[in-house]
N, CA, C, O and CB atoms as a CASP TS submission, in Angstrom:
PFRMAT TS
TARGET T0000
AUTHOR 0000-0000-0000
METHOD Language model
MODEL 1
PARENT N/A
ATOM      1  N   UNK     1      15.490   3.041  18.263  1.00  0.00           N
ATOM      2  CA  UNK     1      14.949   1.963  19.028  1.00  0.00           C
ATOM      3  C   UNK     1      16.289   0.938  18.989  1.00  0.00           C
ATOM      4  O   UNK     1      16.689   0.811  20.146  1.00  0.00           O
ATOM      5  CB  UNK     1      13.436   1.319  18.317  1.00  0.00           C
ATOM      6  N   UNK     2      16.958   0.312  18.223  1.00  0.00           N
ATOM      7  CA  UNK     2      17.902  -0.337  18.514  1.00  0.00           C
ATOM      8  C   UNK     2      18.703   0.079  19.634  1.00  0.00           C
ATOM      9  O   UNK     2      18.864  -0.697  20.576  1.00  0.00           O
ATOM     10  CB  UNK     2      18.500  -0.450  17.541  1.00  0.00           C
ATOM     11  N   UNK     3      19.305   1.409  19.628  1.00  0.00           N
ATOM     12  CA  UNK     3      20.466   2.025  20.312  1.00  0.00           C
ATOM     13  C   UNK     3      19.875   1.583  22.053  1.00  0.00           C
ATOM     14  O   UNK     3      20.618   1.500  23.031  1.00  0.00           O
ATOM     15  CB  UNK     3      20.644   4.028  19.845  1.00  0.00           C
ATOM     16  N   UNK     4      18.624   1.392  22.051  1.00  0.00           N
ATOM     17  CA  UNK     4      18.246   1.416  23.486  1.00  0.00           C
ATOM     18  C   UNK     4      18.291   0.004  23.717  1.00  0.00           C
ATOM     19  O   UNK     4      18.565  -0.437  24.833  1.00  0.00           O
ATOM     20  CB  UNK     4      16.822   2.106  23.867  1.00  0.00           C
ATOM     21  N   UNK     5      17.981  -0.918  22.501  1.00  0.00           N
ATOM     22  CA  UNK     5      18.270  -2.251  23.346  1.00  0.00           C
ATOM     23  C   UNK     5      19.675  -2.528  23.277  1.00  0.00           C
ATOM     24  O   UNK     5      20.058  -3.396  24.060  1.00  0.00           O
ATOM     25  CB  UNK     5      17.484  -3.562  22.819  1.00  0.00           C
ATOM     26  N   UNK     6      20.549  -1.997  22.524  1.00  0.00           N
ATOM     27  CA  UNK     6      21.965  -2.028  23.130  1.00  0.00           C
ATOM     28  C   UNK     6      22.075  -1.916  24.511  1.00  0.00           C
ATOM     29  O   UNK     6      22.592  -2.722  25.284  1.00  0.00           O
ATOM     30  CB  UNK     6      22.775  -1.006  22.633  1.00  0.00           C
ATOM     31  N   UNK     7      21.442  -0.641  24.807  1.00  0.00           N
ATOM     32  CA  UNK     7      22.226  -0.182  26.199  1.00  0.00           C
ATOM     33  C   UNK     7      21.710  -0.953  27.092  1.00  0.00           C
ATOM     34  O   UNK     7      22.196  -0.993  28.222  1.00  0.00           O
ATOM     35  CB  UNK     7      22.086   1.322  26.721  1.00  0.00           C
ATOM     36  N   UNK     8      20.641  -1.696  26.739  1.00  0.00           N
ATOM     37  CA  UNK     8      20.196  -2.991  27.713  1.00  0.00           C
ATOM     38  C   UNK     8      21.190  -3.950  27.470  1.00  0.00           C
ATOM     39  O   UNK     8      20.889  -4.537  28.509  1.00  0.00           O
ATOM     40  CB  UNK     8      18.677  -3.710  27.398  1.00  0.00           C
ATOM     41  N   UNK     9      22.004  -4.557  27.077  1.00  0.00           N
ATOM     42  CA  UNK     9      22.968  -5.327  26.896  1.00  0.00           C
ATOM     43  C   UNK     9      22.755  -6.390  25.952  1.00  0.00           C
ATOM     44  O   UNK     9      23.395  -7.439  26.013  1.00  0.00           O
ATOM     45  CB  UNK     9      23.318  -5.742  27.996  1.00  0.00           C
ATOM     46  N   UNK    10      21.555  -6.073  24.759  1.00  0.00           N
ATOM     47  CA  UNK    10      20.789  -6.916  24.029  1.00  0.00           C
ATOM     48  C   UNK    10      21.645  -6.640  22.779  1.00  0.00           C
ATOM     49  O   UNK    10      22.177  -5.532  22.718  1.00  0.00           O
ATOM     50  CB  UNK    10      19.161  -6.622  23.993  1.00  0.00           C
ATOM     51  N   UNK    11      21.890  -7.731  21.526  1.00  0.00           N
ATOM     52  CA  UNK    11      21.532  -7.706  20.232  1.00  0.00           C
ATOM     53  C   UNK    11      20.452  -7.082  19.634  1.00  0.00           C
ATOM     54  O   UNK    11      19.338  -7.552  19.864  1.00  0.00           O
ATOM     55  CB  UNK    11      21.452  -8.719  19.933  1.00  0.00           C
ATOM     56  N   UNK    12      20.580  -5.921  18.765  1.00  0.00           N
ATOM     57  CA  UNK    12      19.645  -5.393  18.140  1.00  0.00           C
ATOM     58  C   UNK    12      20.648  -4.949  16.697  1.00  0.00           C
ATOM     59  O   UNK    12      21.778  -4.462  16.741  1.00  0.00           O
ATOM     60  CB  UNK    12      18.854  -4.181  19.115  1.00  0.00           C
ATOM     61  N   UNK    13      19.968  -5.234  15.649  1.00  0.00           N
ATOM     62  CA  UNK    13      20.612  -4.934  14.067  1.00  0.00           C
ATOM     63  C   UNK    13      18.953  -4.243  13.493  1.00  0.00           C
ATOM     64  O   UNK    13      17.758  -4.488  13.662  1.00  0.00           O
ATOM     65  CB  UNK    13      21.339  -6.882  12.930  1.00  0.00           C
ATOM     66  N   UNK    14      19.767  -3.321  12.783  1.00  0.00           N
ATOM     67  CA  UNK    14      18.496  -2.874  11.998  1.00  0.00           C
ATOM     68  C   UNK    14      18.669  -2.793  10.296  1.00  0.00           C
ATOM     69  O   UNK    14      19.556  -2.052   9.874  1.00  0.00           O
ATOM     70  CB  UNK    14      18.086  -1.325  12.577  1.00  0.00           C
ATOM     71  N   UNK    15      17.923  -3.463   9.428  1.00  0.00           N
ATOM     72  CA  UNK    15      18.003  -3.338   8.132  1.00  0.00           C
ATOM     73  C   UNK    15      17.219  -2.713   7.268  1.00  0.00           C
ATOM     74  O   UNK    15      16.051  -2.928   7.594  1.00  0.00           O
ATOM     75  CB  UNK    15      18.064  -4.239   7.776  1.00  0.00           C
ATOM     76  N   UNK    16      17.319  -1.729   5.882  1.00  0.00           N
ATOM     77  CA  UNK    16      16.139  -1.637   5.097  1.00  0.00           C
ATOM     78  C   UNK    16      16.243  -2.292   3.986  1.00  0.00           C
ATOM     79  O   UNK    16      17.308  -2.636   3.474  1.00  0.00           O
ATOM     80  CB  UNK    16      15.772  -0.419   4.807  1.00  0.00           C
ATOM     81  N   UNK    17      15.301  -2.469   3.618  1.00  0.00           N
ATOM     82  CA  UNK    17      14.900  -3.243   2.265  1.00  0.00           C
ATOM     83  C   UNK    17      13.687  -2.761   1.346  1.00  0.00           C
ATOM     84  O   UNK    17      12.658  -2.150   1.633  1.00  0.00           O
ATOM     85  CB  UNK    17      14.534  -4.684   2.652  1.00  0.00           C
ATOM     86  N   UNK    18      14.106  -3.180   0.322  1.00  0.00           N
ATOM     87  CA  UNK    18      12.631  -2.295  -0.757  1.00  0.00           C
ATOM     88  C   UNK    18      11.984  -3.603  -1.189  1.00  0.00           C
ATOM     89  O   UNK    18      12.255  -4.349  -2.130  1.00  0.00           O
ATOM     90  CB  UNK    18      13.187  -1.121  -2.595  1.00  0.00           C
ATOM     91  N   UNK    19      10.988  -3.679  -0.174  1.00  0.00           N
ATOM     92  CA  UNK    19      10.051  -4.982  -0.861  1.00  0.00           C
ATOM     93  C   UNK    19       9.458  -4.822  -2.046  1.00  0.00           C
ATOM     94  O   UNK    19       8.443  -5.486  -2.257  1.00  0.00           O
ATOM     95  CB  UNK    19       8.877  -5.400  -0.074  1.00  0.00           C
ATOM     96  N   UNK    20       9.920  -3.978  -3.001  1.00  0.00           N
ATOM     97  CA  UNK    20       9.329  -3.793  -4.365  1.00  0.00           C
ATOM     98  C   UNK    20      10.528  -4.721  -5.142  1.00  0.00           C
ATOM     99  O   UNK    20      10.289  -5.218  -6.242  1.00  0.00           O
ATOM    100  CB  UNK    20       9.167  -1.966  -4.911  1.00  0.00           C
ATOM    101  N   UNK    21      11.571  -4.869  -4.604  1.00  0.00           N
ATOM    102  CA  UNK    21      12.663  -5.775  -5.074  1.00  0.00           C
ATOM    103  C   UNK    21      12.531  -7.214  -4.454  1.00  0.00           C
ATOM    104  O   UNK    21      13.511  -7.767  -3.956  1.00  0.00           O
ATOM    105  CB  UNK    21      14.075  -5.154  -4.691  1.00  0.00           C
ATOM    106  N   UNK    22      11.414  -7.746  -4.496  1.00  0.00           N
ATOM    107  CA  UNK    22      11.377  -9.007  -3.384  1.00  0.00           C
ATOM    108  C   UNK    22      12.488 -10.106  -4.076  1.00  0.00           C
ATOM    109  O   UNK    22      11.878 -11.172  -4.002  1.00  0.00           O
ATOM    110  CB  UNK    22       9.535  -9.834  -3.219  1.00  0.00           C
ATOM    111  N   UNK    23      13.098 -10.235  -4.369  1.00  0.00           N
ATOM    112  CA  UNK    23      14.383 -11.367  -4.400  1.00  0.00           C
ATOM    113  C   UNK    23      15.557 -10.908  -3.600  1.00  0.00           C
ATOM    114  O   UNK    23      16.468 -11.625  -3.186  1.00  0.00           O
ATOM    115  CB  UNK    23      14.996 -11.638  -5.968  1.00  0.00           C
ATOM    116  N   UNK    24      15.457  -9.963  -3.481  1.00  0.00           N
ATOM    117  CA  UNK    24      16.413  -9.230  -2.346  1.00  0.00           C
ATOM    118  C   UNK    24      16.063  -9.278  -1.024  1.00  0.00           C
ATOM    119  O   UNK    24      16.895  -9.480  -0.140  1.00  0.00           O
ATOM    120  CB  UNK    24      16.548  -7.819  -2.539  1.00  0.00           C
ATOM    121  N   UNK    25      14.971  -9.120  -0.834  1.00  0.00           N
ATOM    122  CA  UNK    25      14.695  -9.368   0.759  1.00  0.00           C
ATOM    123  C   UNK    25      14.765 -10.869   1.271  1.00  0.00           C
ATOM    124  O   UNK    25      14.406 -10.863   2.449  1.00  0.00           O
ATOM    125  CB  UNK    25      13.181  -8.843   1.137  1.00  0.00           C
ATOM    126  N   UNK    26      15.053 -12.029   0.893  1.00  0.00           N
ATOM    127  CA  UNK    26      15.456 -12.937   1.423  1.00  0.00           C
ATOM    128  C   UNK    26      16.719 -13.012   2.036  1.00  0.00           C
ATOM    129  O   UNK    26      16.998 -13.691   3.024  1.00  0.00           O
ATOM    130  CB  UNK    26      15.303 -13.659   0.742  1.00  0.00           C
ATOM    131  N   UNK    27      17.800 -11.950   1.112  1.00  0.00           N
ATOM    132  CA  UNK    27      18.933 -12.148   1.515  1.00  0.00           C
ATOM    133  C   UNK    27      19.287 -11.428   2.796  1.00  0.00           C
ATOM    134  O   UNK    27      20.151 -11.742   3.615  1.00  0.00           O
ATOM    135  CB  UNK    27      19.701 -11.889   0.535  1.00  0.00           C
ATOM    136  N   UNK    28      18.275 -10.180   2.813  1.00  0.00           N
ATOM    137  CA  UNK    28      18.771  -9.109   3.912  1.00  0.00           C
ATOM    138  C   UNK    28      18.069  -9.834   5.267  1.00  0.00           C
ATOM    139  O   UNK    28      18.462  -9.393   6.347  1.00  0.00           O
ATOM    140  CB  UNK    28      18.122  -7.267   3.575  1.00  0.00           C
ATOM    141  N   UNK    29      16.974 -11.006   5.296  1.00  0.00           N
ATOM    142  CA  UNK    29      16.310 -11.698   6.342  1.00  0.00           C
ATOM    143  C   UNK    29      17.340 -12.779   7.106  1.00  0.00           C
ATOM    144  O   UNK    29      17.470 -13.186   8.261  1.00  0.00           O
ATOM    145  CB  UNK    29      15.026 -12.431   5.690  1.00  0.00           C
ATOM    146  N   UNK    30      18.112 -13.059   5.603  1.00  0.00           N
ATOM    147  CA  UNK    30      19.306 -14.074   6.261  1.00  0.00           C
ATOM    148  C   UNK    30      20.474 -13.870   6.740  1.00  0.00           C
ATOM    149  O   UNK    30      21.071 -14.646   7.487  1.00  0.00           O
ATOM    150  CB  UNK    30      19.713 -14.875   5.543  1.00  0.00           C
ATOM    151  N   UNK    31      20.854 -12.858   6.356  1.00  0.00           N
ATOM    152  CA  UNK    31      21.942 -11.759   6.579  1.00  0.00           C
ATOM    153  C   UNK    31      21.527 -11.528   8.383  1.00  0.00           C
ATOM    154  O   UNK    31      22.292 -11.852   9.292  1.00  0.00           O
ATOM    155  CB  UNK    31      21.657 -10.062   5.319  1.00  0.00           C
ATOM    156  N   UNK    32      20.329 -10.982   8.553  1.00  0.00           N
ATOM    157  CA  UNK    32      19.904 -10.492   9.766  1.00  0.00           C
ATOM    158  C   UNK    32      20.061 -11.976  10.706  1.00  0.00           C
ATOM    159  O   UNK    32      20.713 -11.929  11.749  1.00  0.00           O
ATOM    160  CB  UNK    32      18.260  -9.755   9.624  1.00  0.00           C
ATOM    161  N   UNK    33      19.444 -13.227  10.277  1.00  0.00           N
ATOM    162  CA  UNK    33      19.297 -13.794  11.145  1.00  0.00           C
ATOM    163  C   UNK    33      20.671 -14.534  11.614  1.00  0.00           C
ATOM    164  O   UNK    33      20.815 -14.992  12.748  1.00  0.00           O
ATOM    165  CB  UNK    33      18.252 -14.450  10.866  1.00  0.00           C
ATOM    166  N   UNK    34      21.552 -14.584  10.705  1.00  0.00           N
ATOM    167  CA  UNK    34      22.975 -14.498  10.933  1.00  0.00           C
ATOM    168  C   UNK    34      23.441 -13.977  11.632  1.00  0.00           C
ATOM    169  O   UNK    34      24.233 -14.614  12.327  1.00  0.00           O
ATOM    170  CB  UNK    34      23.564 -14.213  10.275  1.00  0.00           C
ATOM    171  N   UNK    35      23.263 -12.458  11.921  1.00  0.00           N
ATOM    172  CA  UNK    35      24.141 -11.900  12.562  1.00  0.00           C
ATOM    173  C   UNK    35      23.475 -11.955  13.972  1.00  0.00           C
ATOM    174  O   UNK    35      24.213 -11.792  14.943  1.00  0.00           O
ATOM    175  CB  UNK    35      24.522 -10.583  11.976  1.00  0.00           C
ATOM    176  N   UNK    36      22.153 -12.168  14.167  1.00  0.00           N
ATOM    177  CA  UNK    36      21.791 -12.572  15.415  1.00  0.00           C
ATOM    178  C   UNK    36      21.793 -13.956  15.871  1.00  0.00           C
ATOM    179  O   UNK    36      21.061 -14.238  16.819  1.00  0.00           O
ATOM    180  CB  UNK    36      20.685 -12.151  15.584  1.00  0.00           C
ATOM    181  N   UNK    37      22.468 -14.805  15.365  1.00  0.00           N
ATOM    182  CA  UNK    37      22.202 -16.075  15.617  1.00  0.00           C
ATOM    183  C   UNK    37      20.768 -16.784  15.538  1.00  0.00           C
ATOM    184  O   UNK    37      20.411 -17.757  16.202  1.00  0.00           O
ATOM    185  CB  UNK    37      22.663 -16.190  16.755  1.00  0.00           C
ATOM    186  N   UNK    38      20.036 -16.095  14.594  1.00  0.00           N
ATOM    187  CA  UNK    38      18.593 -16.519  14.815  1.00  0.00           C
ATOM    188  C   UNK    38      17.382 -15.690  14.899  1.00  0.00           C
ATOM    189  O   UNK    38      17.468 -14.780  15.724  1.00  0.00           O
ATOM    190  CB  UNK    38      18.556 -17.124  15.891  1.00  0.00           C
ATOM    191  N   UNK    39      16.545 -15.755  14.411  1.00  0.00           N
ATOM    192  CA  UNK    39      15.465 -14.525  14.824  1.00  0.00           C
ATOM    193  C   UNK    39      14.618 -15.273  15.748  1.00  0.00           C
ATOM    194  O   UNK    39      14.541 -16.497  15.857  1.00  0.00           O
ATOM    195  CB  UNK    39      14.468 -13.799  13.481  1.00  0.00           C
ATOM    196  N   UNK    40      13.831 -14.138  16.565  1.00  0.00           N
ATOM    197  CA  UNK    40      12.810 -14.548  17.387  1.00  0.00           C
ATOM    198  C   UNK    40      12.019 -13.675  17.137  1.00  0.00           C
ATOM    199  O   UNK    40      10.909 -14.185  17.287  1.00  0.00           O
ATOM    200  CB  UNK    40      13.017 -14.725  18.697  1.00  0.00           C
ATOM    201  N   UNK    41      11.871 -12.213  16.716  1.00  0.00           N
ATOM    202  CA  UNK    41      11.175 -11.730  16.658  1.00  0.00           C
ATOM    203  C   UNK    41      11.444 -10.693  15.233  1.00  0.00           C
ATOM    204  O   UNK    41      12.452  -9.989  15.178  1.00  0.00           O
ATOM    205  CB  UNK    41      11.000 -11.429  17.891  1.00  0.00           C
ATOM    206  N   UNK    42      10.477 -10.706  14.188  1.00  0.00           N
ATOM    207  CA  UNK    42      10.788 -10.115  13.029  1.00  0.00           C
ATOM    208  C   UNK    42       9.814  -8.783  12.891  1.00  0.00           C
ATOM    209  O   UNK    42       8.610  -8.836  13.138  1.00  0.00           O
ATOM    210  CB  UNK    42      10.638 -11.182  11.869  1.00  0.00           C
ATOM    211  N   UNK    43      10.449  -7.669  12.495  1.00  0.00           N
ATOM    212  CA  UNK    43       9.238  -6.801  12.542  1.00  0.00           C
ATOM    213  C   UNK    43       9.531  -6.067  10.997  1.00  0.00           C
ATOM    214  O   UNK    43      10.575  -5.460  10.759  1.00  0.00           O
ATOM    215  CB  UNK    43       9.194  -5.622  14.071  1.00  0.00           C
ATOM    216  N   UNK    44       8.547  -6.219  10.118  1.00  0.00           N
ATOM    217  CA  UNK    44       8.453  -5.742   8.415  1.00  0.00           C
ATOM    218  C   UNK    44       7.439  -4.521   8.619  1.00  0.00           C
ATOM    219  O   UNK    44       6.254  -4.650   8.310  1.00  0.00           O
ATOM    220  CB  UNK    44       7.679  -7.149   7.122  1.00  0.00           C
ATOM    221  N   UNK    45       7.933  -3.362   9.136  1.00  0.00           N
ATOM    222  CA  UNK    45       6.963  -1.749   8.966  1.00  0.00           C
ATOM    223  C   UNK    45       7.497  -1.468   7.508  1.00  0.00           C
ATOM    224  O   UNK    45       8.636  -1.055   7.292  1.00  0.00           O
ATOM    225  CB  UNK    45       7.466  -0.109  10.318  1.00  0.00           C
ATOM    226  N   UNK    46       6.761  -1.674   6.736  1.00  0.00           N
ATOM    227  CA  UNK    46       6.450  -1.302   5.330  1.00  0.00           C
ATOM    228  C   UNK    46       5.426  -0.300   5.086  1.00  0.00           C
ATOM    229  O   UNK    46       4.238  -0.469   5.359  1.00  0.00           O
ATOM    230  CB  UNK    46       6.059  -2.427   4.624  1.00  0.00           C
ATOM    231  N   UNK    47       5.965   0.848   4.513  1.00  0.00           N
ATOM    232  CA  UNK    47       5.316   2.052   4.105  1.00  0.00           C
ATOM    233  C   UNK    47       5.926   2.743   2.932  1.00  0.00           C
ATOM    234  O   UNK    47       7.115   2.637   2.633  1.00  0.00           O
ATOM    235  CB  UNK    47       5.276   2.949   5.195  1.00  0.00           C
ATOM    236  N   UNK    48       5.271   3.275   2.448  1.00  0.00           N
ATOM    237  CA  UNK    48       5.280   4.238   1.701  1.00  0.00           C
ATOM    238  C   UNK    48       4.788   5.980   1.756  1.00  0.00           C
ATOM    239  O   UNK    48       3.670   6.302   2.159  1.00  0.00           O
ATOM    240  CB  UNK    48       4.761   3.630   0.961  1.00  0.00           C
ATOM    241  N   UNK    49       5.662   6.837   1.356  1.00  0.00           N
ATOM    242  CA  UNK    49       4.858   8.159   1.237  1.00  0.00           C
ATOM    243  C   UNK    49       6.195   9.094   0.401  1.00  0.00           C
ATOM    244  O   UNK    49       7.400   8.883   0.264  1.00  0.00           O
ATOM    245  CB  UNK    49       4.257   8.890   3.089  1.00  0.00           C
ATOM    246  N   UNK    50       5.179  10.291  -0.083  1.00  0.00           N
ATOM    247  CA  UNK    50       6.262  10.908  -1.030  1.00  0.00           C
ATOM    248  C   UNK    50       6.093  12.261  -0.150  1.00  0.00           C
ATOM    249  O   UNK    50       6.508  13.210  -0.815  1.00  0.00           O
ATOM    250  CB  UNK    50       5.906  10.990  -2.960  1.00  0.00           C
ATOM    251  N   UNK    51       5.708  12.592   0.896  1.00  0.00           N
ATOM    252  CA  UNK    51       5.888  14.125   1.637  1.00  0.00           C
ATOM    253  C   UNK    51       4.208  14.968   0.850  1.00  0.00           C
ATOM    254  O   UNK    51       3.798  16.121   0.986  1.00  0.00           O
ATOM    255  CB  UNK    51       7.967  15.184   0.894  1.00  0.00           C
ATOM    256  N   UNK    52       3.702  13.974   0.180  1.00  0.00           N
ATOM    257  CA  UNK    52       2.321  14.815  -0.684  1.00  0.00           C
ATOM    258  C   UNK    52       1.483  15.148   0.535  1.00  0.00           C
ATOM    259  O   UNK    52       1.610  14.544   1.601  1.00  0.00           O
ATOM    260  CB  UNK    52       1.225  13.709  -1.976  1.00  0.00           C
ATOM    261  N   UNK    53       0.656  16.093   0.344  1.00  0.00           N
ATOM    262  CA  UNK    53      -0.814  16.231   0.911  1.00  0.00           C
ATOM    263  C   UNK    53      -1.746  15.113   0.031  1.00  0.00           C
ATOM    264  O   UNK    53      -1.779  15.024  -1.196  1.00  0.00           O
ATOM    265  CB  UNK    53      -1.444  17.976   0.675  1.00  0.00           C
ATOM    266  N   UNK    54      -2.648  14.114   1.218  1.00  0.00           N
ATOM    267  CA  UNK    54      -3.155  13.351   0.273  1.00  0.00           C
ATOM    268  C   UNK    54      -4.076  13.420  -0.362  1.00  0.00           C
ATOM    269  O   UNK    54      -4.685  12.439  -0.787  1.00  0.00           O
ATOM    270  CB  UNK    54      -3.266  12.561   0.510  1.00  0.00           C
ATOM    271  N   UNK    55      -4.526  15.172  -0.665  1.00  0.00           N
ATOM    272  CA  UNK    55      -5.410  15.462  -1.899  1.00  0.00           C
ATOM    273  C   UNK    55      -4.671  15.923  -3.178  1.00  0.00           C
ATOM    274  O   UNK    55      -5.082  16.392  -4.239  1.00  0.00           O
ATOM    275  CB  UNK    55      -6.428  16.566  -1.546  1.00  0.00           C
ATOM    276  N   UNK    56      -3.470  15.636  -2.720  1.00  0.00           N
ATOM    277  CA  UNK    56      -2.602  16.076  -4.025  1.00  0.00           C
ATOM    278  C   UNK    56      -1.858  14.833  -4.540  1.00  0.00           C
ATOM    279  O   UNK    56      -0.942  14.830  -5.361  1.00  0.00           O
ATOM    280  CB  UNK    56      -1.434  17.303  -3.668  1.00  0.00           C
ATOM    281  N   UNK    57      -2.422  13.755  -3.902  1.00  0.00           N
ATOM    282  CA  UNK    57      -1.548  12.519  -4.615  1.00  0.00           C
ATOM    283  C   UNK    57      -2.323  12.244  -6.090  1.00  0.00           C
ATOM    284  O   UNK    57      -3.370  12.863  -6.281  1.00  0.00           O
ATOM    285  CB  UNK    57      -1.581  10.894  -3.524  1.00  0.00           C
ATOM    286  N   UNK    58      -2.002  11.650  -6.770  1.00  0.00           N
ATOM    287  CA  UNK    58      -2.252  11.298  -8.399  1.00  0.00           C
ATOM    288  C   UNK    58      -2.913  10.040  -7.946  1.00  0.00           C
ATOM    289  O   UNK    58      -2.984   9.798  -6.742  1.00  0.00           O
ATOM    290  CB  UNK    58      -0.751  11.085  -9.617  1.00  0.00           C
ATOM    291  N   UNK    59      -3.482   9.088  -8.992  1.00  0.00           N
ATOM    292  CA  UNK    59      -3.716   7.621  -8.914  1.00  0.00           C
ATOM    293  C   UNK    59      -3.132   6.843  -8.648  1.00  0.00           C
ATOM    294  O   UNK    59      -3.473   5.945  -7.877  1.00  0.00           O
ATOM    295  CB  UNK    59      -3.973   7.146  -9.618  1.00  0.00           C
ATOM    296  N   UNK    60      -1.637   6.989  -9.433  1.00  0.00           N
ATOM    297  CA  UNK    60      -0.783   6.022  -9.737  1.00  0.00           C
ATOM    298  C   UNK    60      -0.070   6.267  -8.326  1.00  0.00           C
ATOM    299  O   UNK    60       0.256   5.191  -7.825  1.00  0.00           O
ATOM    300  CB  UNK    60       0.069   6.169 -11.197  1.00  0.00           C
ATOM    301  N   UNK    61       0.147   6.986  -7.819  1.00  0.00           N
ATOM    302  CA  UNK    61       1.124   7.422  -6.465  1.00  0.00           C
ATOM    303  C   UNK    61      -0.034   6.652  -5.487  1.00  0.00           C
ATOM    304  O   UNK    61       0.276   5.595  -4.937  1.00  0.00           O
ATOM    305  CB  UNK    61       1.448   9.557  -6.081  1.00  0.00           C
ATOM    306  N   UNK    62      -0.919   7.036  -5.364  1.00  0.00           N
ATOM    307  CA  UNK    62      -2.056   6.277  -4.552  1.00  0.00           C
ATOM    308  C   UNK    62      -2.016   4.951  -4.342  1.00  0.00           C
ATOM    309  O   UNK    62      -1.954   4.348  -3.270  1.00  0.00           O
ATOM    310  CB  UNK    62      -3.257   6.405  -5.101  1.00  0.00           C
ATOM    311  N   UNK    63      -2.057   4.524  -5.485  1.00  0.00           N
ATOM    312  CA  UNK    63      -2.323   3.054  -5.803  1.00  0.00           C
ATOM    313  C   UNK    63      -0.995   2.171  -5.485  1.00  0.00           C
ATOM    314  O   UNK    63      -0.917   0.965  -5.246  1.00  0.00           O
ATOM    315  CB  UNK    63      -2.755   2.893  -7.429  1.00  0.00           C
ATOM    316  N   UNK    64       0.211   3.342  -5.573  1.00  0.00           N
ATOM    317  CA  UNK    64       1.581   2.574  -5.286  1.00  0.00           C
ATOM    318  C   UNK    64       2.029   2.568  -3.566  1.00  0.00           C
ATOM    319  O   UNK    64       2.826   1.841  -2.973  1.00  0.00           O
ATOM    320  CB  UNK    64       2.885   3.439  -6.250  1.00  0.00           C
ATOM    321  N   UNK    65       1.193   3.650  -3.084  1.00  0.00           N
ATOM    322  CA  UNK    65       1.181   3.678  -1.520  1.00  0.00           C
ATOM    323  C   UNK    65       0.504   2.882  -1.214  1.00  0.00           C
ATOM    324  O   UNK    65       0.982   2.060  -0.432  1.00  0.00           O
ATOM    325  CB  UNK    65       0.809   4.739  -0.814  1.00  0.00           C
ATOM    326  N   UNK    66      -0.607   2.737  -1.552  1.00  0.00           N
ATOM    327  CA  UNK    66      -1.404   1.492  -0.675  1.00  0.00           C
ATOM    328  C   UNK    66      -1.195   0.253  -1.205  1.00  0.00           C
ATOM    329  O   UNK    66      -1.688  -0.655  -0.536  1.00  0.00           O
ATOM    330  CB  UNK    66      -2.986   1.594  -0.618  1.00  0.00           C
ATOM    331  N   UNK    67      -0.430  -0.173  -2.520  1.00  0.00           N
ATOM    332  CA  UNK    67       0.288  -1.518  -2.494  1.00  0.00           C
ATOM    333  C   UNK    67       1.380  -2.037  -1.502  1.00  0.00           C
ATOM    334  O   UNK    67       1.465  -3.126  -0.935  1.00  0.00           O
ATOM    335  CB  UNK    67       0.875  -1.603  -3.654  1.00  0.00           C
ATOM    336  N   UNK    68       2.308  -0.780  -1.454  1.00  0.00           N
ATOM    337  CA  UNK    68       3.381  -1.219  -0.300  1.00  0.00           C
ATOM    338  C   UNK    68       2.755  -0.930   1.260  1.00  0.00           C
ATOM    339  O   UNK    68       3.427  -1.432   2.161  1.00  0.00           O
ATOM    340  CB  UNK    68       4.924  -0.229  -0.507  1.00  0.00           C
ATOM    341  N   UNK    69       1.662  -0.251   1.633  1.00  0.00           N
ATOM    342  CA  UNK    69       1.390  -0.146   2.912  1.00  0.00           C
ATOM    343  C   UNK    69       0.600  -1.263   3.380  1.00  0.00           C
ATOM    344  O   UNK    69       0.292  -1.474   4.553  1.00  0.00           O
ATOM    345  CB  UNK    69       0.801   1.031   3.160  1.00  0.00           C
ATOM    346  N   UNK    70       0.202  -2.181   2.052  1.00  0.00           N
ATOM    347  CA  UNK    70      -0.698  -3.226   2.389  1.00  0.00           C
ATOM    348  C   UNK    70      -0.236  -4.694   2.108  1.00  0.00           C
ATOM    349  O   UNK    70      -0.743  -5.667   2.666  1.00  0.00           O
ATOM    350  CB  UNK    70      -1.918  -2.970   1.680  1.00  0.00           C
ATOM    351  N   UNK    71       0.798  -4.763   1.171  1.00  0.00           N
ATOM    352  CA  UNK    71       1.467  -5.726   0.653  1.00  0.00           C
ATOM    353  C   UNK    71       2.773  -5.872   0.783  1.00  0.00           C
ATOM    354  O   UNK    71       3.335  -6.938   0.529  1.00  0.00           O
ATOM    355  CB  UNK    71       1.258  -5.749  -0.386  1.00  0.00           C
ATOM    356  N   UNK    72       3.487  -4.638   1.259  1.00  0.00           N
ATOM    357  CA  UNK    72       4.839  -4.684   0.971  1.00  0.00           C
ATOM    358  C   UNK    72       5.555  -4.438  -0.329  1.00  0.00           C
ATOM    359  O   UNK    72       6.718  -4.068  -0.484  1.00  0.00           O
ATOM    360  CB  UNK    72       5.144  -5.747   1.297  1.00  0.00           C
ATOM    361  N   UNK    73       4.557  -4.739  -1.315  1.00  0.00           N
ATOM    362  CA  UNK    73       5.189  -4.543  -2.712  1.00  0.00           C
ATOM    363  C   UNK    73       4.845  -3.397  -3.629  1.00  0.00           C
ATOM    364  O   UNK    73       5.387  -3.303  -4.730  1.00  0.00           O
ATOM    365  CB  UNK    73       4.906  -5.670  -3.471  1.00  0.00           C
TER
END
């Protein structure tokens, strides 16, 4: 998607961050804002998964996935 935005003559940056490492998140967002000259839109698309089928997930994996998907932590 970022490449499509660039092809339209606009700036687009993509960054990955691990929201379970919360102190690092602010630095990533700050770097993006600086690179772009500010932020108009920020999409936090948090999600987790390990490729297991739903019925094969253990309780701790299920909790980790839900926590990440709901809160980013």
